[in-house]
FIMI-314050 format. One record per residue (C-alpha): residue number from 1; y, x, z. Coordinates in steps of 0.5 Angstrom, whole numbers, plus 500, padded with zeros to 3 digits. Layout:
BEGIN
    k   yy   xx   zz
  NUM    Y    X    Z
...
***
This chain:
BEGIN
    k   yy   xx   zz
    1  067  869  376
    2  073  870  372
    3  079  874  375
    4  084  871  370
    5  089  866  371
    6  091  869  377
    7  097  866  379
    8  095  858  378
    9  088  859  380
   10  090  863  387
   11  092  857  391
   12  095  860  398
   13  097  866  394
   14  091  870  397
   15  091  875  391
   16  099  876  392
   17  097  877  399
   18  091  882  397
   19  096  886  393
   20  101  887  398
   21  097  889  403
   22  094  894  399
   23  100  897  396
   24  105  896  401
   25  101  897  407
   26  098  904  404
   27  091  901  405
   28  087  904  399
   29  080  903  398
   30  076  906  393
   31  072  901  389
   32  064  902  389
   33  064  899  382
   34  067  904  377
   35  066  900  371
   36  071  895  368
   37  068  890  363
   38  073  887  359
   39  071  883  353
   40  065  887  349
   41  068  893  352
   42  066  897  358
   43  071  902  361
   44  071  907  367
   45  076  906  371
   46  079  913  371
   47  079  912  363
   48  083  906  363
   49  089  910  365
   50  087  916  360
   51  087  910  355
   52  093  906  357
   53  096  906  350
   54  090  903  348
   55  090  898  353
   56  097  896  352
   57  096  895  345
   58  090  890  346
   59  095  887  351
   60  101  887  346
   61  096  884  340
   62  094  878  345
   63  101  877  347
   64  103  876  340
   65  098  871  339
   66  101  867  344
   67  108  868  342
   68  107  866  335
   69  106  859  338
   70  113  859  341
   71  116  863  335
   72  112  860  329
   73  109  854  332
   74  102  857  330
   75  096  852  331
   76  091  856  335
   77  084  853  338
   78  084  852  346
   79  078  856  346
   80  081  862  342
   81  088  861  347
   82  083  861  353
   83  080  868  351
   84  086  871  349
   85  089  869  356
   86  083  872  360
   87  083  879  356
   88  091  879  358
   89  089  878  365
   90  083  883  365
   91  087  889  362
   92  092  888  367
   93  088  888  373
   94  084  894  370
   95  090  898  370
   96  092  895  377
   97  085  897  380
   98  085  904  376
   99  091  906  380
  100  087  904  387
  101  082  909  386
  102  085  916  386
  103  085  919  393
  104  090  925  390
  105  097  923  391
  106  099  928  386
  107  094  925  381
  108  096  918  383
  109  104  919  382
  110  102  923  375
  111  098  917  373
  112  104  912  375
  113  109  915  371
  114  104  915  365
  115  103  907  366
  116  111  906  367
  117  112  909  360
  118  108  905  357
  119  110  899  360
  120  117  900  358
  121  114  898  351
  122  111  892  353
  123  117  890  357
  124  121  889  351
  125  116  885  347
  126  116  879  352
  127  122  875  349
  128  126  871  354
  129  126  864  355
  130  133  863  354
  131  132  867  347
  132  127  862  344
  133  129  856  339
  134  132  850  342
  135  126  845  339
  136  121  850  343
  137  125  850  349
  138  125  842  349
  139  117  843  349
  140  117  848  354
  141  120  843  359
  142  116  837  357
  143  109  839  358
  144  106  836  364
  145  102  839  370
  146  095  841  369
  147  096  839  361
  148  091  845  360
  149  090  844  353
  150  097  844  351
  151  098  850  347
  152  105  850  350
  153  102  850  357
  154  098  856  356
  155  104  860  353
  156  108  858  359
  157  103  860  364
  158  101  866  360
  159  108  868  360
  160  109  868  367
  161  103  872  368
  162  106  877  364
  163  112  877  368
  164  108  878  374
  165  104  884  372
  166  110  887  369
  167  114  886  375
  168  108  888  380
  169  106  895  376
  170  113  897  375
  171  114  896  382
  172  108  900  383
  173  109  905  378
  174  117  906  377
  175  120  910  382
  176  127  908  380
  177  130  902  383
  178  135  900  378
  179  129  899  373
  180  125  895  378
  181  132  891  379
  182  133  890  372
  183  126  887  371
  184  127  882  377
  185  134  880  374
  186  130  879  367
  187  125  874  371
  188  130  871  375
  189  134  869  369
  190  129  866  365
  191  126  862  372
  192  133  859  372
  193  134  858  365
  194  127  854  366
  195  130  850  372
  196  136  848  368
  197  132  845  363
  198  128  841  368
  199  135  839  371
  200  138  837  365
  201  132  833  363
  202  133  830  370
  203  126  831  372
  204  128  834  378
  205  122  838  379
  206  124  846  379
  207  117  847  381
  208  112  843  376
  209  106  847  378
  210  105  852  384
  211  105  858  379
  212  113  857  378
  213  113  857  386
  214  109  863  386
  215  113  867  382
  216  120  865  385
  217  116  867  392
  218  114  874  388
  219  121  875  386
  220  124  874  393
  221  118  879  396
  222  120  884  392
  223  127  884  394
  224  125  884  401
  225  122  891  399
  226  127  894  395
  227  133  891  398
  228  139  895  401
  229  144  893  406
  230  149  891  400
  231  143  888  395
  232  139  882  397
  233  136  877  393
  234  142  872  394
  235  146  877  391
  236  143  876  385
  237  141  869  385
  238  149  868  386
  239  151  872  381
  240  146  869  376
  241  149  862  378
  242  156  864  378
  243  158  860  372
  244  153  855  372
  245  154  847  373
  246  156  847  381
  247  151  841  382
  248  145  844  378
  249  146  851  383
  250  146  847  389
  251  140  843  387
  252  136  849  385
  253  139  852  392
  254  136  847  395
  255  129  847  392
  256  129  855  393
  257  130  854  401
  258  125  849  401
  259  120  854  398
  260  122  859  403
  261  121  853  409
  262  114  850  406
  263  110  857  404
  264  106  859  410
  265  104  866  406
  266  111  868  405
  267  112  869  413
  268  106  874  414
  269  106  878  408
  270  107  885  410
  271  110  887  417
  272  117  888  413
  273  117  882  410
  274  122  877  414
  275  125  870  412
  276  131  870  407
  277  137  868  411
  278  141  861  409
  279  146  862  403
  280  152  859  405
  281  156  863  400
  282  154  859  394
  283  154  853  398
  284  161  853  400
  285  163  856  393
  286  160  850  389
  287  161  845  394
  288  169  847  394
  289  168  846  386
  290  165  840  386
  291  170  837  391
  292  176  838  387
  293  175  832  382
  294  169  829  385
  295  168  821  385
  296  163  817  389
  297  157  817  384
  298  158  825  384
  299  159  825  392
  300  153  821  393
  301  149  825  388
  302  151  831  392
  303  149  829  399
  304  142  827  396
  305  141  834  394
  306  144  838  400
  307  142  833  405
  308  135  836  407
  309  138  843  406
  310  143  842  411
  311  139  837  416
  312  132  841  415
  313  131  847  412
  314  137  851  415
  315  138  847  421
  316  136  853  425
  317  142  857  422
  318  147  851  421
  319  154  852  420
  320  160  846  422
  321  164  849  417
  322  161  846  411
  323  162  839  415
  324  169  841  416
  325  170  842  409
  326  167  836  407
  327  171  832  412
  328  178  835  409
  329  176  832  403
  330  175  825  405
  331  181  825  410
  332  185  825  404
  333  181  819  400
  334  179  814  406
  335  181  808  402
  336  177  810  396
  337  170  807  395
  338  166  804  390
  339  163  800  395
  340  166  793  396
  341  166  791  403
  342  170  785  402
  343  164  781  401
  344  160  784  407
  345  158  780  413
  346  157  783  420
  347  150  784  419
  348  151  788  413
  349  156  792  417
  350  151  793  422
  351  145  795  417
  352  150  800  414
  353  151  803  421
  354  144  803  423
  355  142  807  416
  356  148  812  418
  357  145  813  425
  358  138  813  424
  359  136  813  416
  360  142  817  412
  361  137  817  406
  362  138  810  406
  363  145  810  405
  364  148  808  398
  365  155  810  399
  366  158  817  399
  367  162  817  406
  368  156  813  409
  369  151  818  407
  370  156  824  409
  371  157  821  416
  372  149  820  417
  373  148  828  415
  374  154  830  420
  375  151  826  426
  376  144  829  424
  377  148  836  425
  378  151  834  431
  379  145  832  434
  380  142  838  433
  381  148  842  435
  382  152  838  440
  383  156  845  442
  384  159  844  435
  385  162  837  437
  386  169  840  439
  387  170  844  433
  388  169  838  429
  389  173  832  433
  390  179  837  433
  391  179  837  425
  392  177  829  425
  393  183  827  430
  394  188  832  427
  395  187  828  421
  396  187  821  423
  397  194  821  426
  398  198  814  427
  399  201  814  421
  400  195  815  417
  401  191  810  421
  402  197  805  419
  403  196  806  412
  404  189  805  411
  405  187  799  407
  406  180  795  408
  407  176  801  406
  408  179  806  410
  409  179  801  416
  410  171  801  415
  411  170  808  414
  412  174  810  420
  413  170  805  424
  414  164  807  421
  415  165  814  423
  416  167  813  430
  417  162  808  431
  418  157  813  429
  419  160  819  433
  420  159  814  439
  421  152  815  439
  422  154  822  441
  423  160  822  446
  424  160  814  447
  425  166  814  453
  426  170  818  448
  427  169  814  442
  428  169  807  445
  429  176  809  447
  430  178  811  440
  431  175  805  437
  432  179  800  442
  433  185  804  441
  434  184  803  434
  435  183  796  434
  436  188  795  439
  437  193  798  434
  438  192  795  428
  439  198  791  425
  440  197  783  426
  441  195  781  419
  442  189  786  419
  443  187  783  426
  444  186  776  423
  445  182  779  417
  446  175  778  417
  447  173  785  415
  448  176  787  422
  449  173  782  426
  450  166  784  423
  451  167  791  424
  452  169  790  431
  453  163  785  432
  454  158  790  429
  455  160  795  434
  456  159  790  439
  457  152  789  436
  458  151  797  437
  459  153  796  444
  460  149  791  447
  461  143  794  443
  462  144  800  447
  463  145  796  453
  464  152  798  454
  465  157  793  457
  466  162  790  452
  467  167  788  457
  468  173  792  454
  469  171  791  446
  470  170  784  448
  471  177  783  451
  472  180  785  444
  473  176  780  440
  474  177  775  445
  475  185  776  444
  476  184  775  437
  477  180  769  438
  478  185  766  442
  479  190  767  437
  480  186  764  431
  481  185  758  435
  482  192  756  435
  483  192  755  427
  484  186  752  424
  485  187  756  418
  486  184  762  422
  487  178  757  424
  488  174  761  419
  489  174  767  423
  490  172  763  429
  491  166  760  425
  492  164  767  423
  493  164  769  430
  494  160  764  433
  495  155  765  428
  496  155  772  430
  497  155  771  437
  498  148  769  437
  499  146  775  434
  500  150  779  440
  501  145  775  444
  502  139  777  440
  503  141  784  440
  504  142  784  447
  505  138  788  452
  506  140  784  457
  507  145  778  459
  508  149  782  464
  509  153  786  459
  510  159  782  460
  511  158  777  454
  512  160  771  458
  513  167  774  457
  514  167  770  450
  515  167  764  453
  516  174  762  454
  517  179  756  453
  518  179  757  446
  519  173  753  446
  520  176  746  447
  521  181  748  442
  522  177  750  437
  523  171  745  438
  524  176  739  438
  525  179  740  431
  526  174  744  427
  527  169  741  422
  528  163  737  424
  529  158  742  421
  530  162  748  425
  531  162  744  431
  532  154  742  431
  533  153  750  430
  534  157  752  435
  535  154  747  440
  536  147  749  438
  537  149  757  439
  538  151  755  446
  539  145  751  447
  540  141  758  445
  541  146  762  450
  542  144  757  456
  543  137  758  455
  544  138  766  455
  545  142  766  461
  546  139  761  465
  547  134  766  469
  548  137  767  476
  549  139  775  474
  550  144  772  469
  551  146  765  471
  552  150  768  477
  553  154  772  472
  554  155  766  467
  555  155  760  471
  556  163  760  472
  557  164  761  464
  558  160  755  463
  559  163  751  469
  560  170  753  467
  561  170  753  459
  562  164  749  456
  563  163  743  461
  564  171  741  459
  565  169  742  452
  566  163  738  452
  567  167  732  455
  568  173  733  450
  569  168  733  444
  570  163  727  446
  571  168  722  444
  572  168  725  437
  573  165  720  432
  574  157  722  431
  575  158  728  436
  576  152  733  436
  577  146  731  440
  578  146  738  443
  579  151  736  448
  580  147  732  452
  581  142  738  452
  582  147  743  454
  583  150  738  460
  584  143  736  462
  585  141  744  463
  586  148  745  466
  587  147  739  471
  588  141  742  474
  589  143  749  474
  590  150  748  477
  591  149  744  484
  592  156  743  485
  593  157  739  479
  594  151  735  479
  595  154  728  481
  596  160  729  477
  597  156  731  470
  598  150  726  472
  599  155  720  473
  600  159  722  467
  601  153  723  462
  602  150  716  464
  603  157  712  463
  604  158  707  458
  605  162  711  453
  606  156  716  452
  607  153  716  445
  608  146  714  446
  609  143  721  442
  610  147  725  447
  611  144  720  453
  612  137  721  451
  613  138  729  450
  614  141  729  457
  615  136  724  461
  616  130  728  457
  617  133  735  460
  618  135  732  467
  619  128  728  468
  620  123  732  465
  621  120  734  471
  622  122  728  475
  623  122  727  481
  624  121  734  482
  625  127  737  478
  626  132  732  481
  627  133  726  486
  628  136  720  484
  629  140  715  489
  630  140  708  487
  631  147  708  483
  632  144  713  479
  633  137  710  478
  634  141  704  475
  635  145  708  471
  636  138  711  468
  637  136  704  467
  638  142  702  463
  639  142  708  459
  640  135  708  457
  641  136  700  455
  642  142  703  451
  643  138  709  448
  644  132  704  446
  645  137  699  443
  646  141  704  439
  647  136  709  437
  648  131  707  432
  649  126  713  433
  650  121  713  438
  651  123  715  445
  652  116  714  449
  653  117  720  453
  654  124  718  456
  655  121  711  457
  656  115  714  461
  657  119  717  466
  658  124  711  467
  659  119  706  468
  660  117  711  474
  661  123  708  478
  662  121  702  483
  663  125  697  479
  664  119  696  474
  665  113  692  477
  666  106  695  475
  667  104  690  470
  668  111  691  466
  669  110  699  467
  670  104  699  463
  671  106  694  458
  672  112  698  456
  673  109  704  456
  674  104  702  451
  675  108  698  447
  676  111  701  440
  677  118  697  442
  678  120  698  450
  679  126  693  449
  680  121  688  446
  681  116  689  451
  682  121  688  457
  683  124  682  454
  684  117  679  453
  685  115  680  460
  686  121  677  463
  687  120  671  459
  688  112  671  460
  689  113  667  467
  690  120  664  467
  691  119  659  473
  692  116  665  478
  693  121  670  475
  694  127  666  476
  695  125  665  483
  696  124  673  484
  697  130  677  486
  698  127  683  484
  699  126  681  477
  700  133  678  477
  701  135  684  479
  702  132  688  474
  703  134  683  469
  704  142  684  471
  705  141  692  471
  706  138  692  464
  707  143  687  461
  708  148  687  465
  709  153  692  462
  710  151  692  455
  711  157  689  453
  712  161  695  455
  713  158  699  450
  714  156  694  445
  715  164  693  443
  716  164  700  441
  717  158  700  437
  718  160  694  433
  719  167  695  432
  720  166  701  427
  721  158  701  426
  722  155  706  421
  723  148  704  421
  724  146  697  419
  725  139  698  422
  726  142  700  429
  727  146  694  428
  728  140  689  426
  729  136  692  432
  730  141  690  437
  731  142  683  435
  732  134  682  434
  733  133  685  441
  734  139  681  444
  735  137  674  440
  736  130  675  443
  737  132  676  450
  738  136  669  449
  739  130  666  446
  740  125  668  451
  741  129  670  458
  742  135  666  457
  743  135  662  464
  744  135  669  467
  745  141  672  463
  746  145  665  464
  747  148  662  470
  748  153  656  469
  749  156  657  475
  750  159  664  473
  751  164  665  468
  752  161  673  467
  753  154  672  467
  754  150  676  462
  755  149  671  457
  756  156  669  457
  757  158  676  456
  758  153  678  451
  759  156  671  447
  760  163  674  447
  761  161  680  445
  762  156  679  440
  763  157  672  437
  764  164  670  438
  765  168  675  439
  766  176  674  439
  767  176  676  431
  768  171  671  429
  769  174  665  434
  770  181  667  430
  771  177  666  423
  772  177  674  421
  773  171  676  418
  774  166  681  422
  775  164  688  419
  776  159  687  414
  777  153  690  418
  778  155  685  424
  779  155  679  419
  780  149  681  416
  781  145  682  423
  782  148  675  425
  783  146  672  419
  784  139  674  420
  785  138  672  428
  786  143  666  428
  787  137  661  429
  788  134  665  434
  789  140  665  438
  790  141  658  437
  791  134  656  439
  792  135  660  446
  793  142  657  447
  794  139  650  445
  795  133  651  450
  796  139  652  456
  797  143  646  454
  798  145  641  459
  799  149  635  457
  800  154  637  463
  801  155  644  461
  802  161  644  457
  803  161  652  455
  804  154  651  452
  805  156  645  448
  806  162  649  446
  807  158  655  444
  808  153  651  440
  809  159  648  436
  810  163  654  435
  811  156  658  432
  812  156  653  427
  813  164  652  425
  814  166  659  426
  815  160  662  422
  816  160  656  416
  817  165  660  412
  818  161  666  412
  819  154  664  410
  820  153  662  403
  821  149  655  403
  822  143  658  399
  823  141  662  405
  824  145  660  411
  825  141  661  417
  826  143  653  419
  827  137  651  414
  828  132  655  418
  829  135  652  424
  830  134  645  421
  831  127  646  420
  832  126  648  427
  833  124  641  431
  834  128  644  437
  835  134  646  434
  836  135  641  428
  837  137  635  433
  838  143  639  436
  839  145  642  429
  840  145  636  426
  841  149  633  432
  842  154  639  432
  843  155  638  424
  844  156  631  424
  845  161  631  430
  846  165  637  427
  847  165  636  419
  848  164  628  419
  849  167  625  424
  850  174  622  423
  851  179  625  423
  852  175  631  420
  853  179  638  422
  854  175  643  418
  855  177  645  411
  856  174  642  405
  857  170  648  403
  858  166  648  409
  859  165  641  409
  860  162  642  402
  861  158  647  404
  862  155  643  410
  863  154  637  405
  864  150  642  400
  865  146  645  406
  866  144  637  408
  867  143  636  401
  868  138  642  400
  869  135  640  407
  870  133  633  405
  871  131  634  398
  872  126  640  400
  873  123  637  407
  874  117  633  407
  875  118  631  415
  876  120  624  416
  877  122  626  423
  878  127  631  420
  879  130  626  415
  880  130  621  421
  881  134  626  425
  882  139  627  419
  883  140  619  418
  884  141  618  426
  885  145  624  427
  886  149  624  421
  887  149  618  417
  888  155  614  420
  889  159  620  419
  890  157  621  412
  891  159  613  412
  892  166  615  415
  893  167  621  410
  894  166  615  404
  895  171  611  408
  896  177  616  410
  897  176  623  407
  898  178  625  400
  899  172  629  399
  900  168  622  399
  901  164  623  393
  902  160  629  396
  903  158  624  402
  904  156  619  397
  905  152  624  393
  906  148  626  399
  907  147  619  401
  908  144  618  394
  909  140  623  395
  910  137  620  402
  911  137  613  399
  912  132  616  393
  913  128  621  398
  914  121  619  397
  915  121  619  405
  916  126  613  405
  917  122  607  406
  918  120  610  412
  919  127  611  415
  920  130  605  412
  921  130  602  419
  922  135  607  421
  923  139  607  415
  924  140  600  416
  925  142  601  423
  926  147  606  421
  927  150  601  416
  928  151  596  422
  929  154  601  427
  930  159  603  421
  931  160  595  420
  932  162  594  427
  933  166  600  428
  934  170  600  421
  935  170  592  418
  936  176  590  422
  937  181  595  421
  938  179  599  414
  939  176  593  411
  940  177  595  404
  941  174  602  404
  942  169  599  408
  943  167  594  403
  944  168  600  398
  945  162  604  401
  946  158  597  401
  947  159  597  394
  948  156  604  393
  949  150  603  398
  950  149  596  394
  951  147  600  388
  952  143  605  392
  953  139  600  396
  954  141  593  394
  955  135  590  398
  956  137  593  404
  957  144  591  403
  958  142  584  401
  959  138  584  408
  960  144  585  412
  961  149  580  408
  962  148  575  414
  963  150  581  419
  964  156  583  415
  965  158  575  415
  966  157  574  422
  967  162  581  423
  968  167  578  418
  969  167  572  422
  970  168  576  429
  971  174  580  426
  972  177  573  423
  973  176  570  430
  974  179  577  433
  975  185  576  428
  976  186  569  430
  977  185  566  423
  978  180  561  421
  979  179  564  414
  980  181  571  412
  981  182  571  404
  982  181  578  403
  983  175  579  408
  984  172  573  404
  985  173  575  397
  986  170  582  399
  987  164  579  402
  988  163  574  396
  989  164  580  392
  990  158  584  395
  991  154  578  395
  992  154  577  388
  993  153  585  387
  994  147  585  391
  995  144  578  388
  996  145  581  381
  997  142  588  383
***
């Protein structure tokens, strides 16, 4: 078994332990094996000392081989290097073991002296590391751990073994402490040099492998055995680092302190070996040197180095003076930081505080890291709080706080907030006083708000009341609500209020203080997205506090401040639907306001989206959740109708609840619940058996309840509509109601029947009657449903009902100007057998009957529509209606109106229609009727008409000559003349025309 490579191979330092047990505790034992095998040679242990000069020479020869690697870059094989290293270790071990076999103390002392003399020669042949060439020093600090085939690696470890044996044997053989101390000092100098190379290369590894750790331990162990009251290891350590870079010194100090802490063998080697005390002298000196010109990067680096030293390695012997020194430095530069806090959110500040308190290693700002280290110290030594707070408070006077910028405010609050984890009652007063004393402009700064809220986060996370801090923030919020320029601060607070709720251990920490009168001011003036966000968070709040334990504390705030805010904002355009959910939950949670809230949120002016959410919440568990009186049931049905009309999304859940009411017959409930469109299903049901339904009081009541008040809110929807699809749905559903269940909606004996009110609201509002153009969405919807409305009204028509007669006329005359001729709904009504007669009759009376009061433009449209109808129709019945209802009027247009050419053109189209032969009788009848009415007083214009007709239908006119002649004679008789020259002349001319034709 090899006995070399003792430092590297002997893990846990068992060899060191054996050596110290033997030599320091005087437990000498003679070895039974007196022979030592070194390479090919065999030595008797007693002969080793006698041949010490020869042995030292062998060691020197082998060591020169290694030094040639360092001095001359000699290339030596790995096997040769290992062999040489083994010989060096065996020779040294032979010397050490030889010194153990002598029982006689005089003899042992003589041999020790002899060995000591020879070791001096060998001592001088070992060239220190700091004397090497620069390029080799770079190589020396570049090898990797366990890179055993690297010659530099082997050189370095052999060098450490040489130093170990030289120090060990010098200590054993040399009685002069100065010589021992000189050897130790030389070794320490070289170890520091090696560490410095690693530090400069930024490897941050003072102990590249365990051998270096063992050497550092050996140095300290020897000092434990050789020290006096005035001389210890730290004295030498400090002396050697006196002129070195302060940051390097602290780095090395930390590494050596860690070595003391983690090496267990160091604690039990010899009874006289004790733990080395903390080296605060070096720490203080180098710390003060660094703080003279330190910047943020330097400080951060400093704390990274000494963090473990202060909070772990030396925590049992900690001193508050270190922190006081650092605080003295920071107290003069609180306004300085490399970190940009201006862009920090409240959560960012909260995260930074969490890191400071819980994991200072994660802090990336120097002052934050300092606070974290300080907190760790004070947790371990709470008795130091008195000294530390005195230093802090004394340097944070009123003037100092007044001069703080944003960074300074952040630093002070971070400090106070972190210290509050140690002494909450004292620090919370400091924090409140600090925020309360801020200048007004800083109270309206986002950083101050975020810092205060972040502290509130800390309070609720720890289950502490926020009554005092919330009062300060509330006063800021109230101030900000007076000026919309500060609304961004309130917006930020509302977002953070949700975090306060989420962080809270419970909802009984006075969080309700934040709900105050500022809500109404802010919500009535803020931007729509901000208002929506605010109500969403209020809804979240309500969900969290609705339990019995919390609601008794929160109910007053919701009643006094949230409810008025809901009523204020509900009239805002496109008010958020979450308002309805909040109102619904409050309705159930506050019995004293149940009736008031219910009546208000089922009123005519409530937007459907809000009404849907309100009813869904209130009626979710109906009838178990609430009891409705008759008026409230009516309000529910009417709101349901409104929701179904104005919301395009399905609302099946609400429909299922509403149809539980007694207003809905069992058959209707099933029909409505299974339908895709509940309003259409309701209309179809009402119109399915009109005869019996008209006799049913329940059905009439349902019809009145469902449609009786929709005119109240339809005006609001149609004045400034923003959704064409919704407007079209309104007109579609109501037109179907006119068509299918008009008799249930109309009472001719009442001027305020449902149908009457709907006509005034939807079809003939005052603006239309005055000739104004309706909104585009409204006009398009009327255009698409006009024919349904008209058919429904026609089905109600009674010759004695002047209201319907007037309405049927106005629907044509008031909208003719707004409809284009190509796609006018009048064309569609003319194709309907039910409506065609009435439409033609109203057209003739309004546009053709003399005297015509309608504009020429509308007249042109009407004639164009009739032309298109005649040209396109294949229905004899429809053409016959056109003749019987409008032809006499057309004739009067030709006789009296300037736009006679348009009428003549339409007459021509009729005469040349393929269907004309089947309606010529009616055509002739209209000629006769016109002759009887106008021949006597408008003879000239009349005969002009007849001349034109003679060209279109000469045979039919020829057949009527005799009738016309009789009428001429009658006129002559009425005039009291036997012969009227003009009439006879016109008649002769007509006869001649038809003869020629």
